[in-house]
C-alpha positions in Angstrom: 14.2 -2.7 9.0 15.0 -1.4 12.4 18.2 -2.0 14.4 20.1 -0.5 17.3 23.9 -0.5 17.5 26.2 -1.4 20.4 29.3 0.7 20.8 31.1 0.0 17.5 34.4 -1.9 17.4 37.3 -0.7 15.2 36.3 -1.4 11.6 32.6 -1.8 12.6 31.4 1.8 12.1 27.6 2.2 12.0 26.9 5.3 10.0 30.3 5.7 8.4 31.1 8.7 10.6 34.8 8.1 10.4 37.0 6.7 7.6 38.3 3.2 8.1 41.7 2.0 7.1 42.2 -0.2 4.0 40.1 -3.3 4.4 37.8 -1.8 7.0 34.2 -1.3 6.0 32.3 1.9 6.5 28.7 2.0 7.8 25.3 2.9 6.7 25.6 6.6 7.1 27.1 9.2 4.8 30.9 9.4 4.3 33.9 7.2 4.2 32.4 3.9 3.3 30.7 5.3 0.2 27.2 4.8 1.4 27.1 7.8 -0.9 24.6 10.5 -0.2 21.2 9.8 -1.8 18.5 12.1 -0.8 16.5 15.0 -2.2 14.6 15.9 -5.3 17.4 17.6 -7.2 19.2 15.5 -9.8 17.7 12.2 -8.7 18.1 13.2 -5.1 21.3 13.0 -3.0 22.1 15.2 -0.1 23.6 13.0 2.6 20.6 12.5 4.9 19.5 9.4 3.2 22.1 7.1 1.6 22.5 5.1 -1.4 24.3 1.8 -0.6 27.7 2.0 -2.3 30.3 0.2 -0.2 33.7 -0.1 -1.9 35.0 -2.7 0.5 36.2 -6.0 -1.2 34.0 -9.0 -0.7 36.5 -10.7 1.6 36.0 -8.1 4.2 32.5 -8.6 5.6 30.9 -5.5 7.3 28.9 -5.9 10.4 26.8 -3.1 12.0 24.9 -3.8 15.2 21.9 -1.7 16.0 18.8 -2.0 18.1 16.2 -2.3 15.4 16.3 -2.9 11.6 13.5 -2.1 9.3 13.2 -4.0 6.0 11.7 -1.9 3.3 11.0 1.9 3.5 7.5 1.6 2.1 4.2 3.1 3.3 4.4 1.4 6.8 8.2 1.3 7.0 8.7 5.1 6.9 6.2 5.5 9.7 7.8 2.8 11.8 11.3 4.1 11.4 10.2 7.6 12.2 8.4 6.6 15.4 11.0 4.2 16.7 13.8 6.8 16.3 11.9 9.2 18.5 13.6 7.5 21.4 17.1 9.0 21.8 18.7 5.7 22.9 17.5 3.8 19.8 19.6 3.2 16.7 17.4 2.5 13.7 18.4 1.4 10.3 15.8 1.5 7.4 16.6 -0.3 4.2 14.9 0.4 1.0 15.5 -1.3 -2.3 14.4 1.6 -4.4 15.8 5.2 -4.7 14.5 8.4 -3.1 13.5 9.9 -6.5 12.0 13.0 -5.0 11.3 15.2 -8.1 8.8 17.8 -8.9 6.8 15.4 -11.1 6.8 12.8 -8.3 4.9 15.3 -6.1 2.3 16.5 -8.6 -0.9 14.5 -7.7 -2.2 13.6 -11.1 1.1 13.0 -12.8 2.6 10.9 -10.0 -0.3 8.5 -10.1 0.5 7.5 -13.7 2.4 4.3 -13.4 3.2 4.3 -17.2 5.1 7.6 -17.2 8.8 7.6 -17.7 10.8 7.2 -14.6 7.8 6.2 -12.4 9.5 4.4 -9.5 7.7 1.1 -9.4 8.0 -2.6 -9.9 5.9 -3.9 -12.7 5.6 -7.6 -13.4 3.1 -10.2 -14.6 1.3 -12.6 -12.3 0.5 -16.2 -13.2 -2.3 -16.7 -15.7 -5.6 -16.3 -13.9 -7.4 -19.6 -14.3 -10.7 -18.2 -13.0 -10.5 -15.4 -15.6 -9.3 -17.5 -18.6 -6.9 -14.6 -19.2 -3.2 -15.0 -20.0 -0.8 -13.2 -17.7 0.1 -11.0 -20.6 -3.1 -9.1 -20.2 -1.8 -5.5 -19.7 -4.3 -4.6 -17.0 -3.4 -7.7 -14.9 0.2 -6.5 -14.5 1.1 -6.1 -10.9 2.5 -2.8 -9.7 4.0 -1.6 -6.4 6.3 1.3 -5.5 10.0 0.8 -5.7 11.0 4.0 -3.9 11.3 5.4 -0.4 7.7 5.7 0.7 6.7 2.7 -1.3 3.3 2.7 -3.0 2.2 5.8 -1.1 4.4 7.6 -3.7 2.5 6.4 -6.8 -1.0 5.5 -5.6 -4.3 7.4 -6.0 -3.8 9.1 -2.6 -7.2 8.0 -1.3 -7.6 8.1 2.5 -10.1 5.6 3.8 -10.0 3.7 7.1 -12.8 1.1 7.3 -14.8 0.4 10.5 -16.6 -2.9 10.6 -13.7 -5.0 9.4 -11.8 -4.0 12.6 -14.7 -5.1 14.7 -14.7 -8.4 12.8 -11.1 -8.9 13.7 -11.8 -8.3 17.4 -14.7 -10.8 17.3 -12.3 -13.4 15.9 -10.0 -12.9 18.8 -7.5 -10.4 17.5 -6.7 -8.6 20.8 -6.0 -4.9 20.4 -7.4 -4.6 16.9 -11.0 -3.5 17.4 -11.9 -0.1 15.8 -11.7 1.5 19.3 -8.1 0.1 19.5 -6.9 1.3 16.1 -8.9 4.6 15.8 -6.4 6.5 18.1 -3.6 5.5 15.7 -5.5 6.8 12.7 -5.9 10.1 14.5 -2.3 10.2 15.7 -0.9 10.1 12.2 -3.3 12.6 10.6 -3.2 16.3 10.2 -6.5 17.2 8.5 -6.5 20.4 6.5 -9.2 22.8 5.3 -12.8 21.9 5.8 -11.9 18.4 7.0 -10.2 19.9 10.1 -13.5 21.0 11.5 -15.2 17.6 11.1 -15.4 15.2 14.0 -13.2 12.2 13.9 -10.1 13.6 12.3 -6.6 14.1 13.7 -5.2 17.7 13.7 -1.6 17.3 15.0 -0.2 14.3 13.1 2.5 14.4 10.5 0.4 13.1 7.6 -1.6 15.8 5.8 -5.0 14.9 4.5 -7.8 17.0 3.0 -11.4 16.6 1.7 -11.0 16.8 -2.1 -13.2 19.4 -3.7 -10.8 21.9 -5.2 -11.2 21.1 -8.8 -14.2 19.0 -9.8 -14.7 17.8 -13.4 -18.1 18.5 -15.0 -19.1 14.8 -14.6 -18.9 15.0 -10.8 -22.3 16.6 -9.9 -24.3 14.6 -12.4 -22.7 11.4 -11.1 -23.4 12.2 -7.4 -27.0 13.2 -8.2 -27.6 10.0 -10.2 -26.2 7.8 -7.4 -28.6 9.4 -5.0 -31.6 9.0 -7.4 -30.9 5.2 -7.7 -31.1 4.9 -4.0 -27.7 5.7 -2.4 -27.6 8.2 0.5 -25.0 11.0 0.2 -22.2 10.7 2.8 -20.4 13.9 3.6 -17.4 12.2 5.1 -16.6 8.6 4.2 -14.3 8.4 7.3 -16.8 9.5 9.9 -17.4 6.5 12.1 -21.0 7.6 12.6 -21.8 7.7 8.9 -24.2 5.6 7.0 -22.4 2.3 6.0 -23.5 2.5 2.4 -23.7 5.5 0.0 -21.9 7.9 -2.3 -19.4 10.4 -1.0 -16.5 12.7 -1.8 -13.1 11.2 -1.3 -10.5 12.3 1.2 -6.9 12.4 -0.1 -3.3 12.7 1.2 -2.5 16.0 -0.5 -0.6 18.6 1.5 -1.2 22.4 2.0 0.9 23.2 -1.1 -1.1 20.9 -3.3 1.5 18.2 -3.5 1.3 14.5 -2.8 1.9 13.7 0.9 3.4 10.2 1.0 4.5 8.5 4.1 8.1 9.4 3.1 7.3 13.1 2.9 5.2 13.0 6.1 7.4 10.9 8.3 10.9 11.1 7.0 11.3 14.7 5.8 14.8 16.3 5.5 14.5 18.2 8.8 13.6 15.1 10.8 16.4 13.1 9.2 18.9 15.8 9.9 17.8 16.1 13.6 18.1 12.3 14.1 21.2 11.4 12.1 22.9 10.1 15.2 20.2 7.4 15.6 18.4 7.0 12.3 20.1 5.7 9.2 18.2 5.2 5.9 19.9 3.3 3.1 18.2 3.3 -0.3 19.0 1.1 -3.3 19.9 -1.7 -0.9 18.7 -5.3 -1.3 18.0 -7.6 1.6 18.9 -11.1 0.6 17.9 -13.0 3.7 17.4 -12.9 7.4 20.2 -14.2 9.7 19.0 -16.5 12.5 20.7 -17.5 15.7 19.9 -21.2 16.6 22.0 -21.4 19.7 19.5 -20.0 22.2 18.2 -23.1 23.9 14.8 -24.5 23.1 13.0 -21.2 22.6 13.3 -21.4 18.8 15.4 -19.5 16.3 16.0 -15.7 16.8 16.3 -13.2 14.0 19.6 -11.3 14.6 20.4 -9.6 11.3 20.1 -9.3 7.6 22.4 -10.1 4.7 22.4 -7.0 2.4 24.0 -5.9 -0.8 23.7 -3.1 -3.4 20.5 -3.3 -5.4 22.6 -2.9 -8.6 23.8 -6.4 -9.5 27.0 -5.2 -11.1 28.0 -3.0 -8.1 27.0 -5.8 -5.7 29.3 -8.3 -7.5 32.2 -5.9 -6.8 31.3 -4.8 -3.3 30.1 -8.2 -1.9 27.5 -8.8 0.8 27.3 -7.4 4.2 25.6 -8.2 7.5 23.6 -5.8 9.7 22.8 -7.1 13.1 19.8 -6.2 15.2 20.3 -6.4 18.9 16.5 -6.2 19.5 14.2 -6.7 16.5 13.9 -6.9 12.8 10.6 -5.6 11.2 9.7 -6.5 7.7 7.7 -3.9 5.8 8.0 -5.1 2.3 4.3 -5.4 1.5 2.1 -8.4 0.7 4.6 -9.5 -2.0 8.0 -8.5 -0.6 7.6 -9.6 3.0 6.6 -13.2 2.3 9.3 -13.4 -0.4 12.0 -12.5 2.2 10.6 -14.9 4.8 10.7 -17.7 2.2 14.2 -16.9 1.1 15.2 -17.0 4.7 13.7 -20.4 5.4 10.5 -19.4 7.0 7.4 -20.8 5.2 5.8 -24.0 4.0 8.3 -26.8 4.4 7.6 -28.4 1.0 8.1 -25.1 -0.9 11.4 -24.4 0.9 12.7 -27.9 0.2 11.8 -27.6 -3.5 14.1 -24.6 -3.7 16.9 -26.1 -1.6 16.4 -23.6 1.2 17.1 -24.8 4.7 14.0 -24.8 6.8 14.2 -22.5 9.8 10.6 -22.5 10.7 7.8 -24.5 8.9 5.1 -21.9 8.7 2.5 -22.9 6.1 0.7 -19.6 6.0 3.6 -17.6 4.5 2.6 -16.4 1.0 -0.9 -17.9 1.1 -4.2 -16.0 1.1 -3.1 -13.3 -1.3 -6.1 -11.0 -2.0 -6.7 -7.9 -4.2 -9.6 -5.7 -5.1 -10.5 -7.0 -8.5 -12.2 -4.4 -10.8 -14.0 -4.3 -14.1 -15.3 -1.1 -15.8 -18.2 -0.1 -18.0 -17.1 2.8 -20.1 -18.8 5.8 -21.8 -17.8 8.7 -24.0 -18.1 12.3 -22.8 -17.1 15.7 -24.1 -13.3 15.9 -24.2 -13.1 18.8 -21.7 -15.0 16.6 -19.2 -12.2 14.0 -18.8 -8.5 13.6 -18.2 -8.0 13.0 -21.9 -8.1 16.7 -22.5 -4.5 16.7 -21.3 -3.5 14.9 -24.4 -3.9 18.2 -26.2 -1.1 20.7 -25.7 -3.1 23.8 -25.1 -5.2 22.1 -22.3 -2.1 20.7 -20.7 -0.2 24.0 -20.8 -3.1 25.9 -19.3 -3.6 23.5 -16.5 0.1 23.0 -15.6 0.3 26.8 -15.3 -2.8 26.8 -13.1 -1.2 24.2 -10.9 2.2 25.8 -10.6 0.9 29.3 -9.9 -2.2 28.6 -7.8 -1.9 24.9 -6.7 -5.3 24.1 -8.3 -6.6 22.7 -11.6 -6.8 19.3 -13.0 -3.2 18.4 -12.0 -4.3 18.7 -8.4 -7.0 16.1 -8.9 -6.9 12.5 -7.8 -8.1 10.1 -10.5 -11.1 9.3 -8.3 -13.1 12.3 -7.1 -16.2 10.4 -5.7 -16.7 6.9 -4.5 -19.6 4.6 -3.9 -19.7 1.8 -1.3 -22.6 -0.6 -1.0 -23.5 -4.3 -0.5 -24.4 -6.4 -3.5 -27.4 -7.9 -1.7 -29.0 -4.4 -1.7 -28.7 -4.0 -5.5 -31.7 -5.0 -7.6 -30.9 -7.9 -9.9 -33.5 -6.4 -12.4 -32.7 -2.7 -12.8 -29.6 -2.2 -10.7 -31.1 0.3 -8.4 -30.2 0.4 -4.7 -33.2 1.7 -2.9 -32.7 -0.7 0.0 -29.6 1.3 1.0 -31.7 4.2 2.3 -33.3 1.9 4.8 -29.9 1.3 6.3 -28.9 5.0 6.4 -28.9 5.0 10.2 -27.3 1.6 10.6 -23.9 1.3 12.2 -20.8 1.2 10.0 -19.1 -0.5 12.9 -21.2 -3.6 12.5 -19.3 -6.3 10.6 -22.6 -7.2 8.9 -22.5 -3.7 7.2 -19.1 -4.0 5.6 -19.6 -3.2 1.9 -18.6 -5.8 -0.7 -18.8 -3.5 -3.7 -17.1 -0.2 -4.5 -17.7 1.9 -7.6 -15.2 4.5 -8.7 -16.3 6.8 -11.5 -13.1 7.8 -13.2 -13.1 10.5 -15.9 -11.1 8.6 -18.4 -11.2 5.5 -20.6 -9.6 2.6 -18.8 -9.2 -0.6 -20.8 -10.5 0.9 -24.1 -9.3 4.5 -24.8 -11.9 6.8 -26.4 -11.5 7.8 -30.1 -9.4 11.0 -30.8 -11.3 14.2 -29.7 -13.5 12.3 -27.3 -13.5 12.1 -23.5 -14.3 9.1 -21.3 -16.0 8.2 -18.1 -15.4 4.7 -16.6 -17.3 3.2 -13.7 -14.7 0.9 -12.2 -16.7 -1.7 -10.3 -14.6 -3.4 -7.6 -15.0 -6.5 -5.4 -14.4 -4.8 -2.0 -14.3 -8.0 0.1 -13.7 -10.8 -2.4 -14.0 -14.5 -1.4 -11.2 -15.6 -3.7 -7.6 -16.0 -2.6 -4.3 -16.5 -4.4 -0.7 -17.0 -3.3 2.9 -15.6 -3.5 5.6 -18.2 -4.1 9.3 -18.0 -5.0 10.0 -18.0 -8.7 13.7 -18.7 -7.8 16.1 -18.1 -5.0 17.3 -14.9 -6.6 15.9 -12.0 -4.4 16.0 -9.7 -7.4 13.4 -11.8 -9.3 9.8 -11.0 -8.4 7.9 -13.9 -6.9 5.4 -16.0 -8.8 2.1 -14.4 -7.8 -1.3 -16.0 -8.4 -4.0 -13.3 -7.8 -6.6 -16.0 -7.6 -9.4 -13.9 -9.2 -12.7 -15.9 -9.2 -11.1 -19.0 -7.7 -14.2 -18.8 -5.5 -17.3 -18.7 -7.8 -19.3 -16.6 -5.3 -17.4 -13.5 -6.6 -19.2 -13.8 -9.9 -22.6 -12.9 -8.4 -21.1 -9.9 -6.5 -19.4 -8.4 -9.6 -22.6 -8.9 -11.7 -24.7 -7.0 -9.2 -22.1 -4.3 -8.9 -22.0 -3.8 -12.7 -25.8 -3.5 -12.8 -25.5 -0.6 -10.3 -22.9 1.1 -12.5 -25.2 0.8 -15.5 -28.1 2.2 -13.4 -26.1 5.2 -12.4 -25.0 5.9 -16.0 -28.6 5.5 -17.2 -29.8 8.0 -14.6 -27.1 10.5 -15.6 -28.4 10.3 -19.2 -32.0 10.7 -18.1 -31.0 13.8 -16.3 -29.5 15.3 -19.4 -25.8 14.5 -19.1 -24.2 13.6 -22.4 -23.0 10.0 -22.0 -22.6 7.7 -25.0 -22.0 3.9 -24.9 -18.4 2.9 -25.5 -17.8 -0.4 -23.7 -20.8 -1.5 -21.8 -23.2 -4.4 -21.0 -26.9 -4.5 -21.5 -28.8 -4.3 -18.2 -30.4 -7.7 -18.9 -27.1 -9.4 -19.8 -27.1 -13.1 -19.0 -24.5 -14.9 -16.8 -22.3 -16.0 -19.7 -22.3 -12.5 -21.3 -21.4 -10.9 -17.9 -18.5 -13.4 -17.5 -17.2 -12.7 -21.0 -17.3 -9.0 -20.4 -15.5 -9.3 -17.0 -12.8 -11.4 -18.4 -12.1 -8.8 -21.1 -12.3 -5.8 -18.9 -11.0 -7.1 -15.6 -8.0 -5.6 -13.8 -6.1 -5.5 -10.6 -6.4 -2.4 -8.4 -3.0 -3.0 -6.8 -4.3 -3.5 -3.3 -2.3 -6.7 -2.4 -3.0 -8.0 1.1 -3.0 -10.8 3.6 0.0 -13.0 2.7 1.4 -12.9 6.3 -2.0 -12.8 7.9 -2.6 -12.1 11.6 -4.1 -15.3 13.0 -3.1 -18.3 15.2 -0.4 -20.4 13.5 -2.9 -23.2 13.1 -5.7 -20.8 11.9 -8.9 -19.6 13.5 -10.9 -22.7 12.5 -13.0 -20.6 10.1 -11.5 -22.0 6.9 -9.4 -18.9 6.3 -6.1 -20.8 6.7 -3.1 -20.6 9.0 -1.6 -17.4 10.4 1.9 -16.0 10.1 2.0 -13.3 12.8 0.3 -13.0 16.2 -1.6 -10.0 17.6 1.6 -8.2 18.3 2.8 -8.8 14.7 5.5 -11.2 15.8 6.2 -14.1 13.4 5.1 -17.4 14.9 7.9 -19.6 16.2 10.6 -17.0 15.5 11.9 -14.5 18.0 13.0 -11.0 17.2 11.0 -10.7 14.0 7.8 -8.8 13.1 5.9 -7.9 10.0 4.2 -4.5 9.6 2.4 -3.9 6.3 -0.7 -4.8 4.3 0.3 -8.5 4.4 -0.8 -8.8 8.1 -4.5 -8.1 7.6 -6.4 -11.4 8.2 -8.5 -10.6 5.1 -8.4 -7.7 2.7 -10.2 -4.6 4.0 -13.1 -3.2 2.0 -11.3 0.2 1.7 -8.2 1.5 0.1 -5.2 0.3 2.1 -2.9 3.4 2.4 -4.3 4.7 5.6 -4.6 1.3 7.3 -0.9 0.7 6.4 0.1 4.0 8.0 -1.9 3.0 11.1 -0.2 -0.4 11.2 3.2 1.4 11.2 2.1 3.6 14.1 0.7 0.7 16.1 3.6 -1.5 15.6 6.0 1.2 16.8 4.1 1.5 20.0 4.0 -2.3 20.4 7.8 -2.4 20.1 8.3 0.5 22.4 6.1 -1.1 25.0 7.9 -4.4 24.8 11.2 -2.6 25.5 9.8 -0.3 28.2 10.0 2.8 26.1 6.4 3.7 25.5 6.5 6.9 27.6 8.8 8.6 25.0 8.0 11.3 22.4 4.9 10.6 20.5 3.4 7.8 22.5 -0.3 7.6 22.8 
């Protein structure tokens, strides 16, 4: 959340720079008000640049802090936004994050930090509603929803893949989204990026941004080359750079990742809110972690222009501490920006009275703005995997054995290489299901489009295949390795929703992922699985030792495919489009009503924007990390422009 303060009155001390008398609250900074220091990687991380919300003021004494901008949620987009807005010296920015900083050694090791199940992984994990289209109860472990609960959000726990997309941005522009064509967003991708190594010499990459990226190729498992070769032999061209706008739209290519020059995860937190930056801007940038936003405060006394968002009601994330300290109000003189992601942002809007009138009345919430699109159109990249057995040393399962693990952790610590440097995905395949043979799964038609434009919306892929050197749903037997071809719906037709489970902001919303609510997705996933089977078969013909573990026959019928998918299906944690950018009444294309306009302003409410994955009109065909960083960059410039500050540091 981003806010700018007026000159503070006695007892209203933004930042807590001075101690108040008894009964006077201290501010969001370090010091007297016990916004106790909470940053760093040592001992859970507290140094005083970022602050854990711990106000000891009795509940009767409300605390008010007035700033220019307030940013709700320090996630992937929120860290970028707070960093860019605080470049302007006259700005006062407050960033609120529900999770901790939690910057430890393990949280920076690429392979380890990607493991959601590890102890102390900073994430939310909850079950969605039972998926009717899947006939799978919500207790299915691989349907559990996960998002980052930490400064930097999901960029702290994801697979670090860096992909941008091209044709989907052109599709937005053709539907009237002004300022969102690929030509419009491309400069913001470049602005954020600092390409390292071989990627720095490729066209189309930024060299001076804060966010470090690299082409991954530093430690390739033995299955890599056979897989790439097999994909080419079944008809997919090799793409050297999956982020080159001039590339072929479909093919197999090496992944780019957000790993820094030291071999550590480079999240949006590490890139955009590092200690030195926070130290240099402590007079104008405050970051409060472990802070819960309960609802948005609106001013209704501004004539007939509609309600204006003027602040947030906040409290300690810990319920026991919150009951002792009470609730507080931070006021934004200019704007509030929600960056809570496709689940958190609609939840806060609904709790604040912005959303479908019927839902709000059911929960006894006063309607501030009847906005039917809030929480609707939830999308995710559904995936299902065919799985094979490999030699143990060819997969991540080797790390289950102490000698392998000790050898490779030493290799990583001493030389910043080895398996712990690896992302779980080392190569990726993008194609269109209509190009895949329904008979043998080959994709020879993709070569005919090798010179087609990736910028053409007609060439947006609807299938991604990620070969992952591990068993996913079904672990391999002891002493065996695994290779899974995770087959993903890149542009699904199905939609779900996010709705309040209660009026308690600590309770995760009721999420319906909506998998296969549109039956057209069954045909796409069936073709994608055939391509996965064809690649695996070609690897075997070429001499690579693959053995069946959990697979389909190539000639499986429709019913058999559906049973397999229902058993093996999973979320890929790419939640999107619940506050979609479109006219309030919709585009007339059947996609439903919008929540924000082209400037990311919430329809019918002043002083309130949303900047995260929830604003995409439909889910992008790519991994969402880089687009979310771009949205943070672009939103910051939109805000600066609206307040006449675009000529400041960092403007395009």
